[in-house]
C-alpha positions in Angstrom: 0.0 0.0 0.0 2.8 2.5 0.9 4.5 1.6 -2.4 1.3 2.6 -4.3 1.2 5.9 -2.4 4.8 6.6 -3.1 4.3 5.9 -6.8 1.3 8.3 -6.9 3.4 11.0 -5.3 6.1 10.5 -7.9 3.5 10.7 -10.7 2.1 13.9 -9.1 5.5 15.5 -9.0 6.3 14.5 -12.6 2.9 15.9 -13.6 3.6 19.2 -11.8 7.0 19.5 -13.4 5.5 18.9 -16.8 2.9 21.6 -16.2 5.6 24.0 -15.0 7.7 23.3 -18.1 4.8 23.8 -20.4 4.0 27.2 -18.8 7.7 28.3 -19.1 7.8 27.2 -22.7 4.5 29.1 -23.4 5.8 32.2 -21.7 9.0 32.2 -23.8 7.0 31.5 -27.0 4.8 34.5 -26.3 7.7 36.7 -25.5 9.5 35.6 -28.7 6.4 36.5 -30.7 6.3 40.0 -29.2 9.8 40.7 -30.5 10.4 42.9 -33.5 9.3 41.2 -36.6 11.1 41.9 -39.9 9.2 44.1 -42.4 9.0 42.9 -46.0 10.4 45.4 -48.4 12.6 47.0 -45.8 16.3 46.0 -45.5 18.0 46.5 -42.2 21.8 46.5 -42.2 23.2 45.6 -38.8 26.6 45.7 -37.2 27.2 44.4 -33.7 23.4 44.1 -33.1 22.8 47.8 -34.0 20.9 48.9 -37.0 23.3 51.1 -38.9 21.1 51.7 -42.0 17.6 50.9 -43.3 16.8 50.8 -47.0 13.6 50.4 -48.9 13.1 49.8 -52.6 13.1 53.5 -53.4 16.5 54.0 -51.6 18.0 51.1 -53.6 16.6 52.4 -56.9 18.6 55.6 -56.3 21.9 53.7 -56.5 23.7 52.8 -59.7 21.9 49.9 -61.4 23.1 47.2 -63.7 21.3 44.5 -65.7 22.5 40.9 -65.2 21.3 38.0 -67.2 21.5 34.9 -65.0 20.6 31.3 -65.5 19.9 29.6 -62.2 20.4 25.8 -61.9 18.2 24.6 -59.1 16.3 21.4 -58.1 13.4 22.8 -60.2 15.7 23.0 -63.3 17.1 25.9 -65.1 15.4 29.3 -64.9 16.4 32.4 -66.9 16.4 35.9 -65.3 17.3 39.4 -66.2 17.9 41.1 -62.9 18.2 44.8 -62.2 20.5 45.2 -59.3 23.3 47.1 -57.6 26.6 45.7 -56.5 26.4 45.0 -52.7 29.8 46.8 -52.3 28.1 50.0 -53.8 25.4 49.7 -51.2 27.9 49.4 -48.4 30.0 52.3 -49.7 26.9 54.5 -49.8 26.3 53.8 -46.1 29.9 53.9 -45.0 33.0 53.3 -47.2 34.7 51.7 -44.2 32.2 48.8 -43.9 34.1 46.7 -46.4 37.3 47.1 -44.4 35.9 46.7 -40.9 33.9 43.4 -41.5 34.8 40.0 -42.9 31.3 38.5 -43.4 27.8 39.4 -44.4 25.0 37.2 -43.0 21.9 37.6 -45.2 18.5 36.8 -43.8 15.1 36.5 -45.6 11.7 37.1 -44.1 11.3 33.3 -44.2 14.4 33.0 -41.9 16.6 31.6 -44.6 20.1 32.7 -43.9 23.4 32.6 -45.8 26.9 33.8 -45.3 28.9 35.8 -47.9 32.5 36.6 -47.3 33.4 40.3 -47.7 36.1 39.2 -50.1 33.3 37.9 -52.4 31.4 41.2 -52.0 34.6 43.0 -53.2 35.1 40.7 -56.2 34.1 42.4 -59.4 30.8 41.3 -60.9 29.9 38.8 -58.1 27.5 39.9 -55.2 24.5 42.0 -56.0 21.4 43.4 -54.3 18.5 42.6 -56.8 15.2 44.4 -56.9 13.8 43.7 -60.4 13.5 40.6 -62.6 12.5 41.0 -66.3 11.7 44.7 -65.6 9.2 44.0 -62.8 9.8 44.6 -59.1 10.4 41.4 -57.2 7.4 40.1 -55.2 7.5 39.8 -51.5 6.5 36.6 -49.8 3.1 38.3 -49.2 2.7 38.9 -52.9 3.2 42.6 -52.9 5.9 44.3 -55.0 9.1 45.6 -53.5 11.2 42.7 -52.3 14.9 42.5 -52.5 17.3 39.6 -52.8 21.0 38.9 -52.7 22.6 36.9 -55.5 26.1 35.6 -55.7 27.0 35.1 -59.4 30.0 32.9 -58.7 27.8 30.6 -56.7 27.1 28.0 -59.4 23.9 26.5 -57.9 22.4 29.6 -56.3 22.5 28.1 -52.8 23.3 31.4 -51.2 20.8 33.5 -53.1 18.6 35.0 -50.3 15.0 35.8 -51.4 12.7 38.1 -49.5 15.7 39.9 -48.0 15.1 41.8 -44.8 18.5 41.9 -43.0 22.2 42.0 -43.7 24.3 41.5 -40.6 27.9 42.5 -40.7 30.5 40.5 -38.8 
């Protein structure tokens, strides 16, 4: 009989611990949702957790533009594009010419939480890393379907693995 009571007490403790953990997880999930959500069509450039610049499509369109014909080889096959874009180095130079000297990496992040890393050496290579805002003369679509998205492409990346669609953040390291 005492063994059954002891077992019940253990089950009760385990149940209370599980309820406690569920409440803690719920609180953290709620707090996480209250954090600042990225805004589609707005690109934040961060350094050391601080936002040093914010750009929207109109800001990017003010920068020197180039057209790039690109064929992307993906799991869905080949797709042809004619991107209107700006070299990422030009974007950084507009914000602060020292960015390319102070940081070694750029972590790109999309609104869908896709992230990729581009070395600053790649950004500085001629004709390699671009900030894209149009394809075939039309503004890129956001994940929500509206116009005004941006993406990063790395031309020397043969399979497009590091292309970041729905770009919302560039973090400098």
